[in-house]
Phi, psi and omega in degrees: 000143181283138178287149175285165178301318179299318179293319179297320182290337180277343182279151171284123181259142177250166179306312181295336177299332177296321181297322179286314182297313185283323190234001179064029182289145180272170180302317179298320179300316180294322178296316179296317179299312179302319181296318179294323178296321183277346182290147181278348179210164176298152185238152173275169176298322178298318177300315182296313181302317180295317183290329179262002177057052179227163175297153180302317182296324178292316178296321180298318178297320177296317179299317180297320178296319179293321176298313182298323179282348179085015182275338178226166179236147179255136177233142178265132176245124182266138172280148178299322183275006181108157184090175182200170172215167181250145172234160185232141178221156179290149174286152177306126182305327180293327176291320179297315181292324176299316179296318179294321178296318179296318178297318178297318178298319177297316179298316181299318178296319179295318179295320177300319178294318178295321178296319178295320177298320177299314179300315181297322184281320189243344190276342187254011184266343182069181180293145179288133176260135176293147179297142180271146179269142181268000000 
């Protein structure tokens, strides 16, 4: 069950909690992201799968979620004899934080609008008076 906003605000939040809150990333996604940040060079999906001890298809799905969230970038590496493969590297942290800030600002504006709609709908009626008998 999803926590209410009040419950979320009472919890101690960690940096990785942002990845889950903002983008719904799973534990494996966070593990793959940390691994890519710590890697000395870009990695292939096969490299990632081996390092996280998961099937290639499972690692690929984590990579796709991270790509979609903008946390990593895909680069094509060409073979001299033809063909290519892809490697993945983390996105610049300042771009990630800018995107999260923009997302938070959008969310804040939407919540403000919903609060105003609530006020407009329920706030100007005053207390309900029981009907009077004639």
